[in-house]
VEXMAR-572742 format. One record per atom (N, C-alpha, C, O): residue number from 1; chain; atom name; x, y, z. Coordinates in Angstrom, 3 decimals, always signed. Layout:
// residues N
  resi  chain  name        px        py        pz
   NUM      A    CA         X         Y         Z
...
// end
This chain:
// residues 158
  resi  chain  name        px        py        pz
     1      A     N   +19.978   -46.055    -8.848
     1      A    CA   +20.000   -44.977    -9.416
     1      A     C   +18.532   -45.132   -10.120
     1      A     O   +18.019   -46.166   -10.549
     2      A     N   +18.110   -44.065   -10.114
     2      A    CA   +16.833   -44.072   -10.991
     2      A     C   +16.989   -43.336   -12.533
     2      A     O   +17.882   -42.557   -12.864
     3      A     N   +15.656   -43.904   -13.516
     3      A    CA   +15.680   -43.972   -14.488
     3      A     C   +15.648   -42.646   -14.728
     3      A     O   +15.763   -41.775   -13.865
     4      A     N   +15.417   -42.391   -16.463
     4      A    CA   +15.172   -41.464   -17.230
     4      A     C   +14.374   -41.279   -18.078
     4      A     O   +14.741   -41.410   -19.246
     5      A     N   +12.642   -40.814   -17.700
     5      A    CA   +12.044   -41.311   -18.886
     5      A     C   +11.801   -39.693   -19.647
     5      A     O   +11.230   -38.658   -19.305
     6      A     N   +12.781   -40.266   -21.164
     6      A    CA   +12.929   -39.402   -21.911
     6      A     C   +11.635   -38.306   -22.785
     6      A     O   +11.842   -37.213   -23.311
     7      A     N   +10.554   -38.935   -22.705
     7      A    CA    +9.678   -38.095   -23.038
     7      A     C    +9.064   -37.309   -22.070
     7      A     O    +8.740   -36.143   -22.294
     8      A     N    +8.854   -37.960   -20.842
     8      A    CA    +8.165   -36.978   -20.339
     8      A     C    +8.821   -36.316   -19.970
     8      A     O    +7.948   -35.625   -19.445
     9      A     N   +10.229   -35.518   -19.580
     9      A    CA   +11.226   -34.750   -19.525
     9      A     C   +11.419   -33.319   -20.933
     9      A     O   +11.663   -32.122   -21.090
    10      A     N   +11.096   -34.560   -21.633
    10      A    CA   +10.863   -33.564   -23.213
    10      A     C    +9.492   -32.525   -22.909
    10      A     O    +9.545   -31.328   -23.190
    11      A     N    +8.668   -32.958   -22.497
    11      A    CA    +7.176   -32.712   -22.345
    11      A     C    +7.483   -31.434   -21.568
    11      A     O    +7.114   -30.301   -21.878
    12      A     N    +8.399   -31.878   -20.241
    12      A    CA    +8.281   -30.199   -19.455
    12      A     C    +9.461   -29.409   -19.697
    12      A     O    +9.580   -28.448   -18.938
    13      A     N   +10.482   -29.589   -20.674
    13      A    CA   +11.299   -28.470   -21.722
    13      A     C   +10.074   -27.771   -22.701
    13      A     O   +10.303   -26.995   -23.629
    14      A     N    +8.872   -28.183   -22.315
    14      A    CA    +7.949   -27.263   -23.913
    14      A     C    +7.002   -26.941   -22.561
    14      A     O    +5.873   -26.714   -22.995
    15      A     N    +7.010   -26.851   -21.350
    15      A    CA    +6.062   -26.636   -20.645
    15      A     C    +4.686   -27.030   -20.163
    15      A     O    +3.625   -26.552   -19.762
    16      A     N    +5.429   -28.409   -20.481
    16      A    CA    +3.888   -29.437   -20.001
    16      A     C    +3.379   -30.231   -21.435
    16      A     O    +3.077   -31.379   -21.762
    17      A     N    +3.477   -28.887   -22.076
    17      A    CA    +2.518   -29.230   -23.466
    17      A     C    +3.239   -29.891   -24.651
    17      A     O    +4.405   -29.594   -24.912
    18      A     N    +2.487   -30.860   -25.426
    18      A    CA    +2.604   -31.884   -26.869
    18      A     C    +2.880   -31.171   -27.583
    18      A     O    +2.496   -30.028   -27.335
    19      A     N    +3.572   -31.349   -28.687
    19      A    CA    +3.765   -30.590   -29.670
    19      A     C    +2.970   -31.349   -31.200
    19      A     O    +3.069   -32.569   -31.327
    20      A     N    +2.546   -30.889   -31.805
    20      A    CA    +1.684   -31.922   -32.746
    20      A     C    +1.943   -31.516   -34.288
    20      A     O    +2.773   -30.661   -34.597
    21      A     N    +1.265   -32.113   -35.089
    21      A    CA    +1.441   -31.885   -36.739
    21      A     C    +0.480   -30.267   -36.522
    21      A     O    +0.085   -29.706   -35.500
    22      A     N    +0.350   -29.867   -38.130
    22      A    CA    -0.560   -28.776   -38.219
    22      A     C    -2.008   -30.172   -38.254
    22      A     O    -1.967   -31.375   -38.508
    23      A     N    -2.874   -29.460   -37.958
    23      A    CA    -4.257   -29.488   -38.497
    23      A     C    -5.083   -28.804   -37.355
    23      A     O    -4.641   -28.447   -36.263
    24      A     N    -6.111   -28.713   -37.724
    24      A    CA    -7.665   -29.092   -36.800
    24      A     C    -8.105   -29.813   -36.117
    24      A     O    -8.411   -30.934   -36.523
    25      A     N    -8.320   -29.382   -34.664
    25      A    CA    -8.253   -30.298   -33.412
    25      A     C    -9.536   -29.581   -32.632
    25      A     O    -9.835   -28.388   -32.671
    26      A     N   -10.180   -30.606   -31.944
    26      A    CA   -11.385   -30.541   -31.119
    26      A     C   -10.753   -29.666   -29.274
    26      A     O   -10.000   -30.635   -29.181
    27      A     N   -10.637   -29.344   -28.766
    27      A    CA   -10.120   -29.394   -27.883
    27      A     C   -11.258   -28.946   -26.268
    27      A     O   -12.396   -28.493   -26.394
    28      A     N   -10.747   -29.151   -25.219
    28      A    CA   -11.878   -28.656   -24.121
    28      A     C   -10.559   -27.930   -23.509
    28      A     O    -9.407   -28.339   -23.367
    29      A     N   -11.279   -26.495   -23.153
    29      A    CA    -9.981   -25.619   -22.552
    29      A     C   -10.111   -26.259   -21.255
    29      A     O   -11.154   -26.774   -20.851
    30      A     N    -8.843   -26.199   -20.517
    30      A    CA    -8.661   -26.667   -19.282
    30      A     C    -7.991   -25.603   -18.125
    30      A     O    -7.828   -25.786   -16.918
    31      A     N    -7.709   -24.576   -18.859
    31      A    CA    -7.292   -22.992   -17.900
    31      A     C    -6.905   -22.231   -18.509
    31      A     O    -6.779   -22.172   -19.732
    32      A     N    -6.639   -21.477   -17.659
    32      A    CA    -5.757   -19.834   -17.980
    32      A     C    -5.094   -19.584   -16.830
    32      A     O    -5.259   -20.224   -15.791
    33      A     N    -4.089   -18.360   -17.024
    33      A    CA    -3.648   -18.228   -16.760
    33      A     C    -2.989   -16.821   -16.822
    33      A     O    -2.109   -16.640   -17.663
    34      A     N    -3.314   -15.930   -16.084
    34      A    CA    -2.150   -14.087   -16.071
    34      A     C    -1.042   -14.535   -16.479
    34      A     O    -0.532   -15.398   -15.765
    35      A     N    -0.273   -14.104   -17.781
    35      A    CA    +1.739   -14.309   -17.900
    35      A     C    +1.887   -12.910   -18.587
    35      A     O    +1.091   -12.056   -18.976
    36      A     N    +3.486   -13.068   -18.564
    36      A    CA    +3.944   -12.258   -19.504
    36      A     C    +4.285   -12.268   -20.229
    36      A     O    +4.789   -13.361   -19.969
    37      A     N    +4.739   -12.018   -21.522
    37      A    CA    +5.687   -12.841   -22.474
    37      A     C    +7.267   -12.010   -22.689
    37      A     O    +7.702   -10.911   -22.345
    38      A     N    +7.650   -12.825   -23.213
    38      A    CA    +8.770   -12.126   -22.443
    38      A     C    +9.851   -10.911   -23.008
    38      A     O   +10.957   -10.655   -22.532
    39      A     N    +9.078   -10.147   -24.351
    39      A    CA    +8.738    -8.800   -24.653
    39      A     C    +7.955    -7.640   -23.072
    39      A     O    +7.773    -6.424   -23.010
    40      A     N    +7.725    -8.605   -22.189
    40      A    CA    +6.821    -7.814   -21.128
    40      A     C    +5.509    -7.593   -21.529
    40      A     O    +4.849    -6.805   -20.851
    41      A     N    +4.948    -8.174   -22.577
    41      A    CA    +3.251    -7.422   -23.291
    41      A     C    +2.555    -8.246   -22.297
    41      A     O    +2.846    -9.406   -22.585
    42      A     N    +1.703    -8.235   -21.167
    42      A    CA    +0.815    -8.951   -21.188
    42      A     C    +0.250   -10.028   -21.521
    42      A     O    +0.624   -10.348   -22.649
    43      A     N    -0.613   -10.883   -21.002
    43      A    CA    -1.284   -11.639   -21.873
    43      A     C    -1.966   -13.004   -20.907
    43      A     O    -1.858   -12.988   -19.681
    44      A     N    -2.673   -14.165   -21.648
    44      A    CA    -3.593   -14.878   -20.595
    44      A     C    -3.119   -15.870   -21.449
    44      A     O    -3.105   -15.538   -22.634
    45      A     N    -2.318   -18.156   -20.923
    45      A    CA    -2.128   -18.458   -21.419
    45      A     C    -3.324   -19.330   -20.974
    45      A     O    -3.806   -19.625   -19.881
    46      A     N    -3.616   -19.632   -22.299
    46      A    CA    -4.424   -20.823   -21.868
    46      A     C    -4.363   -22.228   -22.109
    46      A     O    -3.822   -22.708   -23.106
    47      A     N    -4.917   -22.899   -21.201
    47      A    CA    -4.596   -23.884   -21.651
    47      A     C    -5.806   -25.025   -22.027
    47      A     O    -6.983   -24.733   -21.816
    48      A     N    -5.410   -26.399   -22.623
    48      A    CA    -6.143   -26.784   -23.672
    48      A     C    -5.994   -28.847   -24.100
    48      A     O    -5.231   -29.338   -24.933
    49      A     N    -6.777   -29.444   -23.394
    49      A    CA    -6.733   -30.823   -23.670
    49      A     C    -7.287   -31.246   -25.362
    49      A     O    -8.122   -30.653   -26.044
    50      A     N    -6.783   -32.013   -25.573
    50      A    CA    -7.252   -32.357   -26.976
    50      A     C    -8.236   -33.697   -26.627
    50      A     O    -7.886   -34.683   -25.979
    51      A     N    -9.759   -33.418   -27.331
    51      A    CA   -10.629   -34.344   -27.070
    51      A     C   -10.894   -35.467   -28.646
    51      A     O   -11.352   -36.597   -28.818
    52      A     N   -10.263   -34.295   -29.627
    52      A    CA   -10.789   -35.205   -31.182
    52      A     C    -9.406   -34.257   -32.602
    52      A     O    -9.004   -33.218   -33.125
    53      A     N    -9.353   -35.060   -32.536
    53      A    CA    -8.974   -36.693   -32.753
    53      A     C    -8.778   -37.784   -32.268
    53      A     O    -7.786   -37.694   -31.546
    54      A     N    -9.137   -38.675   -32.265
    54      A    CA    -9.025   -39.921   -31.130
    54      A     C    -7.604   -39.951   -30.576
    54      A     O    -7.333   -39.623   -29.421
    55      A     N    -6.831   -40.315   -31.364
    55      A    CA    -5.204   -41.100   -31.416
    55      A     C    -4.624   -39.669   -31.461
    55      A     O    -3.810   -39.528   -32.374
    56      A     N    -4.947   -38.023   -30.327
    56      A    CA    -4.303   -37.754   -30.181
    56      A     C    -4.781   -37.852   -28.660
    56      A     O    -3.927   -37.909   -27.776
    57      A     N    -6.068   -37.872   -28.369
    57      A    CA    -6.974   -37.731   -27.026
    57      A     C    -6.201   -37.816   -25.915
    57      A     O    -5.498   -38.707   -25.438
    58      A     N    -6.598   -36.214   -25.463
    58      A    CA    -5.573   -35.708   -24.264
    58      A     C    -4.603   -35.372   -24.091
    58      A     O    -4.180   -35.154   -22.956
    59      A     N    -3.731   -35.172   -25.448
    59      A    CA    -2.827   -34.443   -25.910
    59      A     C    -2.675   -32.937   -25.395
    59      A     O    -3.722   -32.473   -25.846
    60      A     N    -1.929   -31.684   -24.623
    60      A    CA    -1.761   -31.159   -23.949
    60      A     C    -1.567   -29.969   -25.092
    60      A     O    -0.888   -30.263   -26.076
    61      A     N    -2.210   -28.464   -24.990
    61      A    CA    -1.849   -27.351   -25.852
    61      A     C    -2.010   -26.895   -24.998
    61      A     O    -2.335   -27.400   -23.923
    62      A     N    -1.739   -25.322   -25.372
    62      A    CA    -1.384   -23.511   -24.546
    62      A     C    -1.317   -22.819   -25.844
    62      A     O    -0.788   -23.201   -26.887
    63      A     N    -1.973   -21.696   -25.577
    63      A    CA    -1.976   -20.526   -26.239
    63      A     C    -1.911   -19.873   -25.726
    63      A     O    -2.001   -20.060   -24.512
    64      A     N    -1.658   -18.321   -26.363
    64      A    CA    -1.190   -16.981   -25.241
    64      A     C    -2.040   -16.192   -26.355
    64      A     O    -1.906   -16.149   -27.578
    65      A     N    -3.334   -15.341   -25.141
    65      A    CA    -3.725   -14.089   -26.083
    65      A     C    -2.596   -12.486   -25.153
    65      A     O    -2.165   -12.246   -24.025
    66      A     N    -2.590   -11.945   -26.262
    66      A    CA    -1.965   -10.850   -26.203
    66      A     C    -2.954    -9.560   -25.734
    66      A     O    -3.901    -9.382   -26.501
    67      A     N    -2.896    -8.917   -24.933
    67      A    CA    -3.781    -8.160   -23.423
    67      A     C    -3.039    -6.327   -24.564
    67      A     O    -2.492    -5.367   -24.022
    68      A     N    -3.332    -6.472   -26.170
    68      A    CA    -3.039    -4.726   -26.159
    68      A     C    -3.708    -4.808   -27.213
    68      A     O    -3.877    -5.711   -28.033
    69      A     N    -4.223    -3.366   -27.075
    69      A    CA    -5.227    -2.781   -27.285
    69      A     C    -5.170    -3.467   -29.340
    69      A     O    -6.201    -3.420   -30.011
    70      A     N    -3.837    -4.006   -29.937
    70      A    CA    -4.036    -4.373   -31.324
    70      A     C    -4.345    -5.529   -31.529
    70      A     O    -4.391    -5.996   -32.667
    71      A     N    -4.638    -6.269   -30.358
    71      A    CA    -4.757    -7.595   -30.482
    71      A     C    -5.832    -8.469   -29.449
    71      A     O    -5.695    -9.690   -29.368
    72      A     N    -6.653    -7.930   -28.852
    72      A    CA    -7.511    -7.684   -27.867
    72      A     C    -8.618    -8.680   -29.011
    72      A     O    -9.134    -9.531   -28.287
    73      A     N    -9.069    -8.837   -30.291
    73      A    CA    -9.802    -8.848   -31.268
    73      A     C    -9.395   -10.912   -31.171
    73      A     O   -10.181   -11.805   -31.485
    74      A     N    -8.307   -11.040   -30.771
    74      A    CA    -7.610   -12.405   -30.885
    74      A     C    -8.371   -12.925   -29.736
    74      A     O    -8.775   -14.086   -29.673
    75      A     N    -8.620   -11.710   -28.507
    75      A    CA    -9.385   -12.961   -27.083
    75      A     C   -10.259   -13.178   -27.332
    75      A     O   -10.746   -14.298   -27.175
    76      A     N   -10.971   -11.996   -27.937
    76      A    CA   -13.037   -11.799   -28.195
    76      A     C   -13.000   -12.435   -29.098
    76      A     O   -14.180   -12.326   -29.429
    77      A     N   -12.387   -13.328   -30.132
    77      A    CA   -12.726   -14.681   -31.154
    77      A     C   -12.437   -15.810   -30.107
    77      A     O   -13.062   -16.854   -30.295
    78      A     N   -11.884   -15.781   -29.407
    78      A    CA   -10.986   -17.144   -28.565
    78      A     C   -12.597   -17.321   -27.293
    78      A     O   -13.269   -18.350   -27.222
    79      A     N   -12.760   -16.528   -26.774
    79      A    CA   -13.935   -16.356   -25.840
    79      A     C   -15.421   -16.877   -26.567
    79      A     O   -16.125   -17.760   -26.077
    80      A     N   -15.700   -16.220   -27.695
    80      A    CA   -16.712   -16.226   -28.747
    80      A     C   -16.807   -17.931   -29.732
    80      A     O   -17.687   -18.308   -30.506
    81      A     N   -15.480   -18.668   -29.270
    81      A    CA   -15.824   -19.462   -30.341
    81      A     C   -15.940   -20.619   -29.151
    81      A     O   -15.881   -21.831   -29.359
    82      A     N   -16.111   -20.001   -27.904
    82      A    CA   -15.845   -21.642   -26.983
    82      A     C   -17.749   -21.195   -26.450
    82      A     O   -18.432   -21.724   -25.573
    83      A     N   -18.014   -20.340   -27.166
    83      A    CA   -19.368   -20.362   -27.155
    83      A     C   -19.790   -19.752   -26.110
    83      A     O   -20.457   -20.465   -25.360
    84      A     N   -19.605   -18.429   -25.714
    84      A    CA   -19.896   -17.403   -24.782
    84      A     C   -20.082   -16.195   -25.291
    84      A     O   -19.194   -15.406   -25.614
    85      A     N   -21.289   -16.032   -25.371
    85      A    CA   -21.901   -14.542   -26.194
    85      A     C   -21.799   -13.368   -25.623
    85      A     O   -22.596   -12.837   -24.849
    86      A     N   -20.683   -12.928   -26.068
    86      A    CA   -19.745   -11.544   -25.614
    86      A     C   -20.580   -10.362   -26.166
    86      A     O   -20.342    -9.357   -25.497
    87      A     N   -21.720   -10.071   -27.428
    87      A    CA   -22.162    -9.239   -28.051
    87      A     C   -22.733    -8.255   -27.819
    87      A     O   -22.891    -7.294   -28.573
    88      A     N   -23.173    -8.421   -26.539
    88      A    CA   -23.788    -7.183   -25.245
    88      A     C   -23.108    -6.688   -24.097
    88      A     O   -23.379    -5.697   -23.419
    89      A     N   -21.946    -7.731   -23.941
    89      A    CA   -21.394    -7.279   -22.939
    89      A     C   -20.445    -5.750   -22.435
    89      A     O   -19.693    -5.078   -23.141
    90      A     N   -20.638    -5.646   -21.686
    90      A    CA   -19.981    -4.497   -21.365
    90      A     C   -18.325    -4.119   -21.368
    90      A     O   -17.353    -4.871   -21.292
    91      A     N   -18.380    -3.108   -21.450
    91      A    CA   -16.737    -3.241   -21.553
    91      A     C   -16.062    -3.174   -19.799
    91      A     O   -16.372    -2.566   -18.775
    92      A     N   -15.063    -4.112   -20.170
    92      A    CA   -14.698    -4.318   -18.431
    92      A     C   -13.459    -3.601   -18.232
    92      A     O   -13.119    -2.676   -18.970
    93      A     N   -12.921    -3.923   -17.457
    93      A    CA   -11.083    -3.501   -17.068
    93      A     C   -11.019    -4.725   -17.309
    93      A     O   -11.616    -5.752   -16.986
    94      A     N    -9.405    -4.135   -18.522
    94      A    CA    -8.305    -5.944   -18.505
    94      A     C    -8.093    -6.271   -17.160
    94      A     O    -7.832    -5.399   -16.332
    95      A     N    -8.189    -7.506   -16.866
    95      A    CA    -7.853    -8.179   -15.801
    95      A     C    -9.165    -8.005   -14.246
    95      A     O    -8.828    -8.398   -13.129
    96      A     N   -10.065    -7.604   -14.411
    96      A    CA   -10.395    -7.195   -13.298
    96      A     C   -11.357    -7.845   -12.722
    96      A     O   -10.851    -8.894   -13.118
    97      A     N   -12.291    -8.210   -12.145
    97      A    CA   -13.143    -9.333   -11.727
    97      A     C   -13.658   -10.009   -13.105
    97      A     O   -13.391   -11.054   -13.698
    98      A     N   -14.418    -9.049   -13.304
    98      A    CA   -15.050    -9.360   -14.717
    98      A     C   -15.073    -9.710   -15.325
    98      A     O   -15.981   -10.443   -15.716
    99      A     N   -13.592    -9.308   -16.121
    99      A    CA   -13.322   -10.151   -17.220
    99      A     C   -13.065   -11.425   -16.343
    99      A     O   -13.707   -12.468   -16.468
   100      A     N   -12.399   -11.292   -15.750
   100      A    CA   -11.631   -13.019   -15.603
   100      A     C   -12.846   -13.723   -15.501
   100      A     O   -12.727   -14.923   -15.749
   101      A     N   -14.079   -13.307   -15.186
   101      A    CA   -15.306   -13.756   -14.676
   101      A     C   -15.773   -14.680   -16.360
   101      A     O   -16.207   -15.809   -16.587
   102      A     N   -15.363   -13.372   -17.346
   102      A    CA   -15.525   -13.906   -18.743
   102      A     C   -14.940   -15.001   -19.359
   102      A     O   -15.427   -15.784   -20.174
   103      A     N   -13.490   -14.944   -18.712
   103      A    CA   -12.377   -16.476   -19.250
   103      A     C   -12.729   -17.168   -18.355
   103      A     O   -12.402   -18.343   -18.526
   104      A     N   -13.180   -17.003   -17.591
   104      A    CA   -13.786   -17.974   -16.611
   104      A     C   -14.406   -19.120   -16.921
   104      A     O   -14.035   -20.270   -16.684
   105      A     N   -15.836   -18.559   -17.728
   105      A    CA   -16.712   -19.233   -18.396
   105      A     C   -16.566   -20.152   -19.708
   105      A     O   -17.321   -20.909   -20.318
   106      A     N   -15.111   -19.684   -19.862
   106      A    CA   -14.578   -20.583   -21.085
   106      A     C   -13.559   -21.921   -20.720
   106      A     O   -12.729   -22.433   -21.470
   107      A     N   -13.835   -22.226   -19.612
   107      A    CA   -13.313   -23.113   -19.366
   107      A     C   -14.196   -24.138   -18.671
   107      A     O   -15.056   -23.988   -17.803
   108      A     N   -13.483   -25.841   -19.650
   108      A    CA   -14.785   -26.916   -19.642
   108      A     C   -15.164   -26.588   -20.748
   108      A     O   -15.061   -27.732   -21.190
   109      A     N   -15.462   -26.112   -21.468
   109      A    CA   -16.060   -25.286   -22.826
   109      A     C   -15.446   -25.793   -24.181
   109      A     O   -14.236   -25.607   -24.309
   110      A     N   -15.960   -26.266   -24.970
   110      A    CA   -15.094   -27.216   -26.176
   110      A     C   -14.600   -26.122   -27.245
   110      A     O   -15.669   -25.513   -27.201
   111      A     N   -13.967   -25.496   -28.021
   111      A    CA   -13.875   -25.257   -29.217
   111      A     C   -12.993   -25.510   -30.019
   111      A     O   -12.003   -25.814   -29.354
   112      A     N   -12.639   -25.593   -31.701
   112      A    CA   -11.927   -25.960   -32.213
   112      A     C   -10.498   -25.337   -32.375
   112      A     O   -10.548   -24.158   -32.728
   113      A     N    -9.393   -25.779   -32.223
   113      A    CA    -8.331   -24.903   -32.635
   113      A     C    -7.727   -25.396   -34.036
   113      A     O    -7.316   -26.497   -34.401
   114      A     N    -7.803   -24.503   -34.500
   114      A    CA    -6.362   -24.579   -36.325
   114      A     C    -4.995   -24.014   -35.849
   114      A     O    -4.749   -22.885   -35.423
   115      A     N    -4.195   -25.037   -36.019
   115      A    CA    -3.149   -25.911   -35.584
   115      A     C    -1.766   -25.702   -36.406
   115      A     O    -1.723   -26.635   -37.208
   116      A     N    -0.918   -25.100   -36.517
   116      A    CA    +0.160   -24.907   -37.201
   116      A     C    +1.202   -25.242   -36.293
   116      A     O    +1.378   -24.920   -35.118
   117      A     N    +2.084   -26.202   -37.346
   117      A    CA    +3.416   -26.464   -36.884
   117      A     C    +4.703   -26.002   -37.205
   117      A     O    +5.250   -26.207   -38.289
   118      A     N    +5.352   -25.171   -35.949
   118      A    CA    +6.874   -24.207   -36.702
   118      A     C    +7.880   -25.139   -36.875
   118      A     O    +8.745   -25.053   -36.003
   119      A     N    +8.028   -25.838   -37.545
   119      A    CA    +9.564   -26.649   -37.945
   119      A     C   +10.721   -26.001   -37.385
   119      A     O   +11.592   -26.740   -36.925
   120      A     N   +10.877   -24.840   -37.343
   120      A    CA   +12.384   -23.853   -37.367
   120      A     C   +12.302   -24.014   -35.568
   120      A     O   +13.349   -24.203   -34.948
   121      A     N   +11.442   -23.951   -35.098
   121      A    CA   +11.257   -24.221   -33.592
   121      A     C   +10.925   -25.155   -32.474
   121      A     O   +11.128   -25.248   -31.263
   122      A     N   +10.161   -25.979   -33.687
   122      A    CA    +9.851   -27.358   -33.295
   122      A     C    +8.298   -26.946   -31.989
   122      A     O    +8.231   -27.231   -30.794
   123      A     N    +7.395   -26.297   -32.771
   123      A    CA    +6.458   -25.826   -31.660
   123      A     C    +5.159   -25.775   -32.171
   123      A     O    +5.180   -26.009   -33.379
   124      A     N    +4.058   -25.567   -31.745
   124      A    CA    +3.061   -24.802   -32.165
   124      A     C    +2.835   -23.703   -31.729
   124      A     O    +3.271   -23.201   -30.693
   125      A     N    +1.802   -23.054   -32.866
   125      A    CA    +0.458   -21.980   -33.390
   125      A     C    -0.276   -22.000   -33.058
   125      A     O    -0.779   -22.977   -33.613
   126      A     N    -1.116   -21.542   -32.288
   126      A    CA    -2.990   -21.926   -32.493
   126      A     C    -2.860   -20.474   -33.699
   126      A     O    -2.170   -19.479   -33.477
   127      A     N    -3.633   -20.675   -34.845
   127      A    CA    -3.829   -19.811   -35.968
   127      A     C    -5.276   -19.313   -35.877
   127      A     O    -5.497   -18.250   -36.457
   128      A     N    -6.349   -19.937   -35.212
   128      A    CA    -7.699   -19.805   -35.074
   128      A     C    -8.330   -20.882   -34.626
   128      A     O    -8.107   -22.092   -34.609
   129      A     N    -9.556   -19.839   -34.101
   129      A    CA   -10.576   -20.778   -33.098
   129      A     C   -11.993   -20.757   -34.385
   129      A     O   -12.158   -20.067   -35.391
   130      A     N   -12.894   -21.951   -33.695
   130      A    CA   -14.376   -22.046   -34.548
   130      A     C   -14.977   -22.501   -33.590
   130      A     O   -14.380   -23.274   -32.841
   131      A     N   -16.112   -22.204   -33.382
   131      A    CA   -16.742   -22.319   -32.344
   131      A     C   -17.246   -24.242   -32.780
   131      A     O   -16.941   -24.716   -33.875
   132      A     N   -17.868   -24.913   -31.908
   132      A    CA   -18.144   -26.541   -32.411
   132      A     C   -20.135   -26.386   -32.312
   132      A     O   -20.954   -25.639   -31.775
   133      A     N   -20.137   -27.381   -33.032
   133      A    CA   -21.915   -26.938   -33.163
   133      A     C   -22.242   -27.046   -32.023
   133      A     O   -21.853   -27.665   -31.033
   134      A     N   -23.310   -26.102   -32.370
   134      A    CA   -24.355   -25.347   -31.625
   134      A     C   -25.229   -26.908   -30.539
   134      A     O   -25.501   -26.892   -29.338
   135      A     N   -25.357   -27.563   -31.115
   135      A    CA   -26.310   -28.886   -30.679
   135      A     C   -25.194   -29.460   -29.770
   135      A     O   -25.727   -30.183   -28.928
   136      A     N   -24.436   -29.435   -29.685
   136      A    CA   -22.737   -30.170   -29.144
   136      A     C   -23.044   -29.207   -27.655
   136      A     O   -23.490   -29.682   -26.611
   137      A     N   -22.747   -28.039   -27.840
   137      A    CA   -22.211   -27.543   -26.895
   137      A     C   -23.486   -25.970   -27.044
   137      A     O   -23.461   -25.307   -28.081
   138      A     N   -24.290   -25.666   -26.105
   138      A    CA   -25.421   -24.655   -25.947
   138      A     C   -24.484   -23.201   -25.690
   138      A     O   -23.626   -23.072   -24.816
   139      A     N   -24.752   -22.529   -26.341
   139      A    CA   -24.278   -21.104   -25.966
   139      A     C   -24.382   -20.403   -25.107
   139      A     O   -25.580   -20.124   -25.053
   140      A     N   -23.804   -19.845   -24.259
   140      A    CA   -23.810   -19.160   -23.038
   140      A     C   -24.148   -17.689   -23.531
   140      A     O   -23.505   -16.839   -24.148
   141      A     N   -25.136   -17.734   -23.119
   141      A    CA   -25.604   -16.223   -23.464
   141      A     C   -25.093   -15.045   -22.236
   141      A     O   -24.894   -15.417   -21.080
   142      A     N   -24.954   -13.912   -22.569
   142      A    CA   -25.165   -12.368   -21.716
   142      A     C   -26.278   -12.246   -21.057
   142      A     O   -27.221   -12.906   -21.495
   143      A     N   -26.441   -11.658   -20.215
   143      A    CA   -28.044   -11.931   -19.579
   143      A     C   -28.288   -10.378   -19.262
   143      A     O   -27.492    -9.546   -19.697
   144      A     N   -29.398   -10.000   -18.502
   144      A    CA   -29.454    -8.287   -17.980
   144      A     C   -28.928    -8.589   -16.730
   144      A     O   -27.831    -8.069   -16.527
   145      A     N   -29.550    -9.539   -15.475
   145      A    CA   -29.577    -9.319   -14.318
   145      A     C   -28.167   -10.373   -14.433
   145      A     O   -28.078   -11.279   -15.262
   146      A     N   -27.105   -10.029   -13.403
   146      A    CA   -25.643   -10.118   -12.432
   146      A     C   -25.560   -11.531   -11.601
   146      A     O   -26.023   -11.616   -10.464
   147      A     N   -25.094   -12.344   -12.097
   147      A    CA   -24.969   -13.256   -10.937
   147      A     C   -24.013   -12.921    -9.369
   147      A     O   -24.263   -13.385    -8.256
   148      A     N   -23.009   -12.079    -9.711
   148      A    CA   -22.905   -11.630    -8.646
   148      A     C   -22.384    -9.728    -8.891
   148      A     O   -22.455    -9.252   -10.024
   149      A     N   -21.989    -9.017    -7.918
   149      A    CA   -22.082    -8.251    -8.150
   149      A     C   -20.240    -7.881    -8.665
   149      A     O   -19.918    -6.803    -8.166
   150      A     N   -19.217    -8.436    -9.391
   150      A    CA   -18.216    -8.434    -9.714
   150      A     C   -18.620    -8.886   -11.279
   150      A     O   -17.717    -9.205   -12.053
   151      A     N   -19.869    -8.895   -11.658
   151      A    CA   -19.738    -9.711   -13.311
   151      A     C   -21.177    -9.409   -13.464
   151      A     O   -22.193    -9.593   -12.795
   152      A     N   -20.810    -8.759   -14.848
   152      A    CA   -22.772    -8.551   -15.619
   152      A     C   -22.782    -9.996   -16.073
   152      A     O   -23.468    -9.684   -17.047
   153      A     N   -22.700   -10.690   -16.155
   153      A    CA   -23.211   -12.534   -17.129
   153      A     C   -23.533   -12.879   -15.771
   153      A     O   -23.195   -12.918   -14.589
   154      A     N   -24.792   -13.213   -17.069
   154      A    CA   -25.521   -14.247   -16.162
   154      A     C   -25.601   -15.843   -17.589
   154      A     O   -25.751   -15.602   -18.787
   155      A     N   -25.439   -17.521   -16.940
   155      A    CA   -25.542   -18.275   -17.706
   155      A     C   -26.632   -18.466   -18.390
   155      A     O   -27.508   -18.129   -17.594
   156      A     N   -27.134   -18.784   -19.337
   156      A    CA   -29.020   -19.180   -19.474
   156      A     C   -28.214   -19.992   -21.358
   156      A     O   -27.328   -19.733   -22.173
   157      A     N   -29.400   -21.102   -21.099
   157      A    CA   -28.922   -21.632   -22.642
   157      A     C   -30.327   -20.665   -23.916
   157      A     O   -31.478   -20.379   -23.586
   158      A     N   -29.783   -20.435   -25.065
   158      A    CA   -30.169   -19.739   -26.134
   158      A     C   -30.914   -21.120   -26.519
   158      A     O   -31.569   -21.199   -27.558
// end
C-alpha cells in the first residue's frame, strides 16, 4: 500500500500553487499560458516563484489577467512592472505572435506582487505589481528595429 502525502495532494487541489499570508513578495515570473475563466472570459494565467522573503523562497504563486477592454490596463501594469518598457509599443492583436512575444519577455523577470489572503476561499489574490529596483534588473526597452518579423521589440538595456 502506498502512502498519502497530504501537503502535496493539498497543493494539487489548488492547481499546484501555494497559499501564503497577505503581504508583498518578490517573485520571478516562471511562465504564462492562455486560459479561460469559468465565466468564459479569456485571460492570461501567470506563474511565479517567490524569491523573497527567504522563508517562502520557492513557493509557487499564480495570477490571472483578463483579456477584456476594461482590464487590459492590469496586464500592461504587470508587463511594465516586469521591467518591459511598453510606453512606445505599437498596438498588437490580442494573443497574436507579437503580443505573445511581449508576454514572453516577462518570463524570468522579477517583480513585486502585493498579495492578499481571502479567508473565506482560503486562496490568494494579487492586488498590485511593483517593479524591482532597476539596479537589480535593467529595463528592457522597446526598440525601433524588430527582433524578427513577428515582433516589433528589441531587447536593449537602458
